[in-house]
C-alpha positions as CSV (number, residue, x, y, z in Angstrom):
1,M,76.3,184.1,107.0
2,L,79.1,184.9,109.4
3,F,78.6,186.9,112.6
4,Q,81.2,188.2,115.1
5,V,79.6,187.8,118.5
6,Q,81.0,189.2,121.7
7,M,79.5,187.7,124.8
8,T,80.1,189.0,128.4
9,V,78.8,186.8,131.1
10,R,77.4,188.4,134.2
11,L,76.3,185.8,136.7
12,P,74.5,187.1,139.8
13,H,76.9,187.4,142.8
14,D,74.3,185.5,144.9
15,M,73.9,182.6,142.5
16,P,74.8,179.4,144.4
17,A,78.1,177.9,143.2
18,A,76.4,174.6,142.4
19,K,73.9,176.3,140.1
20,A,76.7,178.3,138.4
21,D,78.8,175.2,137.9
22,E,75.9,173.3,136.4
23,L,75.1,176.2,134.0
24,K,78.8,176.4,132.9
25,A,79.0,172.6,132.3
26,R,75.9,172.6,130.2
27,E,77.2,175.7,128.3
28,K,80.5,173.9,127.6
29,E,78.6,170.9,126.2
30,I,76.5,172.9,123.9
31,A,79.3,175.2,122.8
32,Q,81.5,172.2,121.9
33,A,78.6,170.5,120.0
34,L,78.0,173.7,118.0
35,Q,81.7,173.9,117.2
36,R,81.8,170.3,116.0
37,A,78.7,171.1,113.8
38,G,80.5,174.1,112.2
39,T,78.0,176.6,113.6
40,W,80.4,178.1,116.1
41,R,83.5,178.5,113.9
42,H,85.8,180.4,116.3
43,L,85.9,180.9,120.0
44,W,88.4,183.2,121.8
45,R,88.5,184.2,125.5
46,I,89.0,187.9,126.2
47,A,91.9,187.9,128.6
48,G,91.1,189.1,132.1
49,R,87.3,189.0,131.6
50,Y,84.5,186.5,131.7
51,A,83.9,187.2,128.0
52,N,84.6,185.9,124.6
53,V,84.7,186.8,120.9
54,S,83.3,184.2,118.6
55,V,82.4,183.7,114.9
56,F,79.2,182.0,114.1
57,D,78.2,180.6,110.7
58,V,74.4,180.4,110.4
59,A,71.8,181.0,107.7
60,D,70.6,184.4,108.9
61,N,69.9,186.7,111.8
62,A,67.0,184.6,113.1
63,A,69.2,181.5,113.1
64,L,71.9,183.3,115.1
65,H,69.3,184.5,117.6
66,D,67.8,181.0,117.9
67,T,71.3,179.5,118.4
68,L,72.3,182.0,121.1
69,M,69.0,181.5,122.9
70,T,69.9,177.8,123.3
71,L,72.9,178.7,125.5
72,P,72.3,178.1,129.2
73,L,74.2,181.3,130.1
74,F,72.2,183.4,127.6
75,P,70.0,185.0,130.3
76,Y,73.2,186.3,132.0
77,M,75.0,187.6,128.9
78,D,75.5,191.0,127.3
79,I,75.8,190.3,123.6
80,D,77.1,192.4,120.8
81,V,76.7,191.2,117.2
82,Q,78.4,192.3,114.1
83,P,77.6,190.8,110.7
84,L,80.7,189.9,108.6
85,C,81.3,189.5,104.9
86,R,84.3,188.3,103.0
87,H,87.1,190.7,102.5
88,A,88.4,191.1,98.9
89,S,92.0,190.6,100.0
90,S,91.3,187.4,102.0
91,I,93.2,184.3,100.9
92,H,90.9,181.9,102.7
93,D,88.4,180.2,100.5
94,D,86.1,179.3,103.4
95,D,85.3,183.0,104.2
96,R,81.8,183.8,103.1
């Protein structure tokens, strides 16, 4: 199942820089591993914001939830999820 996920990160202003840097480094490692696995199919930054729009390919709602909860920045995110389905006019065979 495909899901569009918009994530806005809101780190506390008083978080020590070293802690923020460590969280961001771990987040990058996990995000890249999920992309290599095909779970995190697309990742786009929203210009001018600490936010992204992504497409995840997972079995169901619970799998998406479990995946998002593995992200180190999850506790600091506002997340909006939209389930997606293939458009009849799409020319891409890998849209499901």
